[in-house]
C-alpha positions in Angstrom: 27.0 4.7 10.7 27.2 1.7 9.0 24.5 -0.2 11.0 22.1 2.7 10.1 23.1 2.6 6.4 22.3 -1.4 6.2 19.0 -0.6 8.4 18.1 1.9 5.5 18.6 -0.4 2.9 16.7 -3.6 4.5 14.0 -0.9 5.1 13.8 0.1 1.5 14.2 -3.5 0.1 11.2 -4.5 2.3 9.1 -1.3 1.4 10.1 -1.8 -2.6 9.4 -5.7 -2.5 5.8 -5.4 -0.9 3.4 -8.0 -2.8 2.0 -6.2 -6.0 -1.4 -7.6 -5.0 -1.8 -5.3 -2.5 -2.2 -2.7 -5.0 -4.6 -3.6 -7.9 -4.8 -1.5 -10.7 -8.2 -0.8 -11.4 -9.0 1.8 -8.4 -7.4 5.2 -9.0 -5.9 7.3 -6.2 -5.7 11.1 -6.1 -5.2 13.0 -9.4 -6.2 9.7 -11.5 -3.1 8.0 -10.9 -3.0 4.1 -9.7 -2.5 3.6 -6.4 0.6 1.5 -7.1 2.5 4.7 -8.7 1.6 6.7 -5.7 2.8 4.1 -3.3 6.3 4.0 -5.2 6.8 7.4 -5.5 5.8 8.1 -1.8 8.3 5.3 -0.8 11.2 6.4 -2.8 10.7 10.2 -1.4 10.8 8.6 2.3 13.6 6.8 1.5 15.4 10.0 0.1 14.5 11.7 2.9 15.9 9.0 5.7 19.2 9.0 3.6 19.6 12.7 3.7 18.8 12.8 7.5 21.1 10.0 8.1 24.3 11.5 6.1 23.6 15.2 6.5 26.7 16.9 8.7 25.3 19.2 11.8 
C-alpha cells in the first residue's frame, strides 16, 4: 500500500510541476477559462479520484 501511495505522490508532483510555458495565458479554453486553470483542476480531480480508488475498502 505504501508503494502505491508513493507512486501517487510522485505522479501528482510530476503533473503539478509541469513547465508553465506549455500553457499560454492568451488562448481561452472552453467556457472562456485559461487552459492553465483547466489543466490544474483536471489534474486535481484525477489525483483525488486515484486516491479514492487507492484507499477505498472493497
